[in-house]
C-alpha positions as CSV (number, residue, x, y, z in Angstrom):
1,M,-151.0,53.7,-75.0
2,F,-148.1,55.5,-74.6
3,V,-149.6,58.4,-73.3
4,L,-150.4,56.9,-70.1
5,P,-147.3,55.1,-68.5
6,V,-145.2,58.4,-70.0
7,M,-148.2,60.4,-67.6
8,M,-147.2,57.3,-64.7
9,I,-143.4,57.9,-65.1
10,A,-143.4,61.7,-64.4
11,C,-146.2,61.8,-61.8
12,N,-144.1,59.4,-60.1
13,Q,-141.1,61.5,-60.5
14,S,-142.8,64.7,-59.1
15,E,-143.9,62.1,-56.2
16,K,-140.2,61.9,-55.7
17,K,-139.3,65.3,-55.8
18,S,-141.3,66.1,-53.3
19,G,-140.5,63.6,-50.9
20,D,-137.1,64.6,-51.2
21,A,-135.4,67.0,-47.8
22,V,-134.5,70.5,-49.1
23,S,-131.0,70.9,-48.6
24,A,-130.5,74.6,-47.0
25,A,-127.3,76.1,-45.3
26,I,-127.8,77.1,-41.1
27,E,-127.8,80.5,-41.6
28,E,-130.4,80.5,-44.4
29,I,-132.3,78.3,-41.6
30,L,-131.9,80.7,-39.2
31,A,-133.0,83.3,-40.7
32,S,-136.6,82.4,-41.2
33,P,-136.8,79.3,-39.8
34,G,-140.9,78.8,-39.8
35,D,-140.0,78.6,-43.7
36,F,-139.0,74.9,-42.5
37,E,-141.5,73.7,-40.0
38,G,-141.6,70.3,-40.8
39,K,-139.7,69.6,-43.8
40,A,-137.0,67.0,-44.4
41,V,-134.5,69.1,-44.1
42,V,-130.2,68.5,-45.3
43,L,-127.5,70.6,-43.6
44,T,-124.1,70.7,-43.2
45,G,-121.4,72.1,-41.1
46,M,-118.9,71.3,-37.8
47,V,-120.0,69.5,-35.0
48,T,-119.0,72.0,-32.0
49,H,-120.2,70.2,-29.0
50,V,-122.1,67.0,-28.7
51,C,-123.7,66.8,-25.2
52,K,-122.4,64.3,-22.8
53,H,-125.7,63.9,-20.8
54,G,-126.4,60.7,-23.0
55,G,-125.6,62.3,-26.1
56,Q,-129.1,63.2,-27.2
57,K,-128.4,66.8,-29.4
58,C,-125.1,68.5,-30.9
59,F,-124.3,71.7,-31.6
60,V,-123.8,72.6,-35.4
61,L,-121.8,75.7,-36.4
62,A,-123.1,78.0,-39.3
63,G,-120.5,79.2,-41.9
64,D,-120.5,82.9,-40.2
65,G,-118.7,80.9,-37.4
66,E,-120.6,82.1,-34.9
67,S,-124.0,80.6,-35.2
68,Q,-125.0,77.4,-33.8
69,I,-127.9,74.9,-34.7
70,R,-129.4,72.6,-32.5
71,V,-129.8,68.8,-33.9
72,N,-131.4,66.1,-31.6
73,A,-131.5,62.8,-32.2
74,G,-134.7,61.7,-33.7
75,P,-135.9,57.7,-32.9
76,E,-133.9,56.3,-35.9
77,L,-130.6,57.3,-33.6
78,D,-129.5,55.8,-30.5
79,E,-127.1,58.9,-29.7
80,F,-124.4,61.1,-31.2
81,D,-121.1,60.0,-30.8
82,V,-118.8,62.3,-29.1
83,A,-116.4,61.6,-31.1
84,L,-118.6,63.6,-34.0
85,E,-117.1,67.1,-32.2
86,G,-114.6,69.1,-34.9
87,S,-115.9,67.0,-37.5
88,T,-118.4,68.5,-40.7
89,V,-121.0,66.0,-40.3
90,E,-124.3,66.4,-42.5
91,F,-127.5,65.5,-40.7
92,T,-130.2,64.8,-42.7
93,G,-134.3,65.3,-40.5
94,I,-136.8,66.8,-39.6
95,F,-137.3,70.3,-39.0
96,K,-139.2,71.2,-35.4
97,T,-140.9,74.1,-33.8
98,L,-141.7,74.2,-30.2
99,T,-145.1,75.9,-29.2
100,V,-144.9,78.4,-26.8
101,A,-145.1,76.9,-24.2
102,E,-142.8,73.8,-25.0
103,T,-140.0,77.0,-25.2
104,T,-140.6,78.1,-22.0
105,E,-140.5,75.1,-20.4
106,L,-137.3,73.8,-22.6
107,Q,-135.8,77.2,-21.5
108,E,-136.7,76.8,-17.9
109,S,-135.6,73.1,-17.6
110,N,-131.8,74.4,-19.0
111,D,-131.4,77.6,-16.9
112,S,-131.7,75.4,-14.0
113,M,-128.3,73.4,-15.9
114,V,-125.0,74.8,-15.8
115,H,-123.6,73.0,-18.8
116,H,-123.6,75.5,-21.2
117,Q,-124.1,78.3,-19.1
118,N,-120.9,79.9,-20.0
119,E,-120.8,78.9,-24.4
120,R,-123.5,81.7,-25.2
121,A,-123.6,80.4,-28.5
122,H,-124.5,77.2,-27.4
123,K,-127.5,78.5,-25.0
124,E,-129.0,80.5,-27.3
125,A,-129.2,76.9,-30.3
126,E,-130.3,74.6,-26.9
127,N,-132.8,77.4,-26.0
128,A,-134.0,77.8,-29.6
129,A,-137.6,77.1,-30.6
130,Y,-137.1,75.1,-33.3
131,F,-134.7,72.4,-34.5
132,L,-133.5,69.6,-36.7
133,E,-134.8,65.8,-35.4
134,A,-131.7,64.5,-37.2
135,S,-133.2,60.8,-38.9
136,S,-129.3,59.8,-40.4
137,Y,-126.0,61.1,-40.5
138,R,-122.8,61.0,-42.0
139,E,-119.6,62.4,-41.4
140,I,-117.7,64.2,-44.1
141,T,-114.3,63.6,-44.9
142,E,-112.7,65.6,-47.2
């Protein structure tokens, strides 16, 4: 009788652990984005830019001070506040990879816009075949 409740608790705890988001550095994600496809991910970095065209995406700086990753607002979020620019933010969401066709369409669409043409790191992150679809975020205050 004692073994059954212990086994049930152990099974519930392992399910809880497998459902938790993986915390990863942006550099780690950028080095092998395929490893994170479809996984719940937590990433933290400084927001360098929030798109003013609806606030549906922002760019987060990696620890190397150069690389950036795109974070899109998921269905749970209305938009990112422009006031996040310059702040360190922790994002939680699902890491997604676009198909080749979707990536080509995205790049062609972005090439017709000029709002990130002069910002190399933003342009690379915006045209990348992968992004974090954020379900939540919180500003980190130190």
